[in-house]
TORDRENBA-101701 format. One line per 2 residues: their letters; for each residue y, x negated, z negated of N, C-alpha, C. Coordinates in Angstrom, 3 decimals, always signed. Each point is the difference from the previous one (the first is absolute). Layout:
# TORDRENBA-101701
A	Y:X:Z:Y:X:Z:Y:X:Z; ...
***
This chain:
# TORDRENBA-101701
MD	+126.776:-148.201:-108.444:-0.849:+1.145:+0.275:-0.946:-0.350:+1.155; -1.233:+0.403:-0.140:-1.036:-0.284:+0.987:+0.211:+0.858:+1.249
PS	+0.100:-0.603:+1.210:+0.218:+0.780:+1.225:-1.127:+0.988:+0.282; -1.231:-0.353:-0.350:-1.111:+0.917:+0.244:+0.129:+1.242:-0.881
HN	+0.565:-0.159:-1.202:+0.251:+1.141:-0.887:+1.003:+0.959:+0.640; +1.033:-0.543:+0.637:+1.015:+0.812:+0.660:-0.605:+0.770:+1.173
DL	-0.874:-0.641:+0.782:-0.674:+0.665:+1.116:-0.911:+1.116:-0.503; -0.711:-0.267:-1.086:-0.892:+0.996:-0.582:+0.802:+1.196:-0.503
SR	+1.151:-0.275:-0.598:+0.860:+1.075:-0.491:+0.488:+0.876:+1.152; +0.387:-0.616:+1.113:+0.437:+0.761:+1.187:-1.155:+0.822:+0.556
SW	-1.196:-0.575:-0.034:-1.186:+0.694:+0.484:-0.268:+1.249:-0.838; +0.063:-0.132:-1.320:-0.194:+1.147:-0.891:+1.076:+1.054:+0.260
DG	+1.223:-0.447:+0.207:+1.093:+0.935:+0.231:-0.250:+0.827:+1.262; -0.454:-0.644:+1.056:-0.309:+0.713:+1.242:-1.123:+1.003:-0.178
IL	-1.037:-0.406:-0.704:-1.136:+0.895:-0.262:+0.463:+1.207:-0.801; +0.792:-0.252:-1.039:+0.476:+1.093:-0.850:+0.920:+0.952:+0.756
QD	+0.881:-0.535:+0.834:+0.886:+0.869:+0.778:-0.803:+0.904:+0.913; -1.037:-0.542:+0.623:-0.850:+0.796:+0.878:-0.712:+1.103:-0.785
LE	-0.582:-0.347:-1.144:-0.704:+0.989:-0.814:+0.939:+1.079:-0.528; +1.183:-0.405:-0.434:+0.966:+0.978:-0.515:+0.452:+0.958:+1.100
AQ	+0.145:-0.496:+1.210:+0.370:+0.861:+1.124:-1.119:+0.998:+0.302; -1.244:-0.460:-0.035:-1.139:+0.885:+0.250:-0.169:+1.039:-1.090
AK	+0.372:-0.340:-1.228:-0.207:+0.890:-1.143:+1.083:+1.063:-0.153; +1.028:-0.036:+0.818:+1.092:+0.957:-0.159:-0.441:+1.447:+0.187
SP	-0.912:+0.257:+0.917:-0.468:+1.380:+0.199:-1.502:+0.032:+0.262; -0.791:-0.436:-0.989:-1.437:-0.021:+0.226:-0.640:+1.371:-0.207
GK	-1.009:+0.308:+0.787:-0.867:+1.129:-0.276:-1.074:-0.499:-0.945; -0.907:+0.865:-0.413:-1.005:-0.425:-0.968:-0.889:-1.103:+0.553
VK	-0.467:+0.157:+1.221:-0.893:-0.998:+0.584:+0.724:-1.334:+0.145; +1.218:+0.036:+0.522:+0.781:-1.214:+0.175:+0.318:-0.627:-1.359
AS	+0.345:+0.834:-0.987:+0.318:-0.505:-1.337:-1.219:-0.662:-0.635; -1.175:+0.570:+0.209:-1.221:-0.592:-0.555:-0.268:-1.373:+0.607
AL	+0.165:-0.103:+1.303:-0.222:-1.284:+0.675:+1.039:-1.030:-0.440; +1.264:+0.424:-0.086:+1.055:-0.913:-0.452:-0.225:-0.431:-1.440
KA	-0.444:+0.935:-0.830:-0.253:-0.317:-1.409:-1.077:-1.076:-0.112; -1.070:+0.138:+0.776:-1.067:-1.008:-0.015:+0.523:-1.356:+0.467
QV	+0.850:+0.022:+1.013:+0.586:-1.241:+0.519:+0.907:-0.651:-1.041; +0.800:+0.808:-0.687:+0.911:-0.530:-1.017:-0.786:-0.539:-1.193
EK	-1.084:+0.677:-0.382:-0.829:-0.493:-1.100:-0.570:-1.381:+0.330; -0.457:-0.156:+1.238:-0.548:-1.290:+0.443:+1.086:-1.081:-0.019
LM	+1.194:+0.350:+0.499:+1.111:-0.959:+0.001:+0.447:-0.350:-1.418; -0.068:+0.980:-0.901:+0.381:-0.240:-1.394:-0.941:-1.043:-0.616
EE	-1.293:+0.141:+0.245:-0.963:-0.980:-0.503:+0.284:-1.382:+0.577; +0.288:-0.029:+1.301:+0.289:-1.273:+0.668:+1.275:-0.626:-0.558
AE	+1.025:+0.820:-0.204:+1.274:-0.501:-0.527:-0.176:-0.592:-1.393; -0.795:+0.681:-0.820:-0.237:-0.515:-1.345:-0.843:-1.277:+0.038
AV	-0.929:-0.068:+0.941:-0.871:-1.176:+0.113:+0.771:-1.250:+0.429; +1.002:+0.169:+0.862:+0.768:-1.155:+0.473:+1.302:-0.187:-0.783
SA	+0.143:+0.738:-1.086:+1.204:-0.076:-0.832:+1.273:+0.217:+0.823; +0.034:+1.113:+0.710:+1.175:+0.363:+0.799:+1.194:+0.228:-0.927
PS	+1.212:-0.096:+0.525:+1.192:+0.229:-0.825:-0.044:+1.377:-0.665; +0.607:+0.089:-1.166:-0.053:+1.244:-0.775:+0.643:+1.178:+0.738
DV	+1.019:-0.257:+0.826:+0.613:+1.105:+0.734:-0.976:+0.591:+1.027; -0.871:-0.823:+0.562:-1.018:+0.480:+0.942:-1.001:+0.891:-0.735
VD	-0.474:-0.470:-1.145:-0.960:+0.763:-0.791:+0.637:+1.315:-0.461; +1.266:-0.041:-0.397:+0.699:+1.219:-0.429:+0.118:+1.008:+1.134
RL	+0.332:-0.481:+1.200:+0.113:+0.903:+1.160:-1.354:+0.604:+0.357; -1.051:-0.827:-0.045:-1.344:+0.512:+0.271:-0.408:+1.030:-1.046
DG	+0.331:-0.266:-1.250:-0.333:+0.925:-1.079:+0.718:+1.335:+0.186; +1.271:-0.043:+0.341:+0.759:+1.233:+0.239:-0.555:+0.777:+1.177
LL	-0.361:-0.704:+1.052:-0.580:+0.627:+1.183:-1.349:+0.621:-0.347; -0.783:-0.692:-0.796:-1.300:+0.510:-0.421:+0.150:+1.279:-0.822
MT	+0.978:+0.043:-0.884:+0.242:+1.219:-0.796:+0.409:+1.164:+0.894; +0.872:-0.265:+0.968:+0.447:+1.036:+0.922:-1.166:+0.550:+0.817
LT	-0.834:-0.890:+0.510:-1.139:+0.427:+0.816:-1.057:+0.718:-0.829; -0.203:-0.430:-1.233:-0.952:+0.677:-0.877:+0.448:+1.433:-0.236
EA	+1.283:+0.184:-0.220:+0.550:+1.344:-0.196:-0.131:+0.836:+1.274; +0.237:-0.600:+1.150:-0.105:+0.720:+1.280:-1.440:+0.448:+0.256
VR	-0.959:-0.851:-0.323:-1.409:+0.350:+0.200:-0.391:+1.119:-0.952; +0.441:-0.090:-1.225:-0.350:+1.000:-1.001:+0.611:+1.359:+0.318
DA	+1.251:+0.018:+0.456:+0.697:+1.257:+0.256:-0.364:+0.652:+1.324; -0.639:-0.743:+0.869:-0.306:+0.533:+1.322:-1.142:+1.009:-0.078
CA	+0.132:+1.064:+0.759:-0.995:+1.065:+0.040:-1.252:-0.500:+0.715; -1.167:+0.255:-0.589:-1.259:-0.450:+0.580:-0.768:+1.137:+0.676
NE	+0.553:+1.206:-0.021:-0.648:+1.154:+0.617:+0.306:+0.009:+1.496; -1.004:-0.266:+0.814:+0.205:-0.092:+1.448:+0.451:+1.309:+0.628
KC	-0.247:+1.129:-0.651:+0.393:+1.303:+0.537:+1.426:+0.388:-0.381; +0.576:-0.732:-0.906:+1.357:+0.288:-0.475:+1.027:-0.505:+1.018
PH	+1.068:+0.772:+0.215:+1.035:-0.464:+0.934:+0.754:-1.242:-0.498; -0.162:-0.338:-1.271:+0.681:-1.158:-0.580:-0.932:-1.204:-0.112
YG	-1.142:+0.022:+0.691:-0.982:-1.079:-0.087:+0.654:-1.357:+0.256; -0.248:-0.903:-0.919:+0.533:-1.352:+0.138:+1.435:-0.150:-0.482
KK	+0.602:+1.081:-0.433:+1.376:-0.027:-0.518:-0.014:+0.590:-1.397; +1.131:+0.028:-0.649:+0.090:+0.627:-1.303:-0.208:+1.504:+0.187
CK	-0.979:+0.533:-0.689:-0.366:+1.404:+0.184:+0.926:+0.922:-0.783; +0.447:+1.032:+0.678:+0.883:+0.974:-0.619:-0.783:+1.190:-0.544
MR	-1.313:-0.014:+0.173:-0.835:+1.124:-0.431:-0.736:-0.281:-1.306; +0.216:-1.134:-0.586:-0.680:-0.310:-1.274:+0.708:+0.652:-1.140
***
């Protein structure tokens, strides 16, 4: 096994752990920024042929963030702004 591959795998793991921790309770603005970051990382991972478990984790994170952005209230006057709206 190539040692540089092992280092790259550890690097991806650290990045993913950080993103997953940030995504645990995102507001709409934070979720949008994280989603853009994950989309960029997904392209990079596919370009460098990252391990399939990395791509799978990024894909799952992307689905979660897409749902968070979609479900978040965009009405700035609503008390649920940036969270799942209970008034819809």
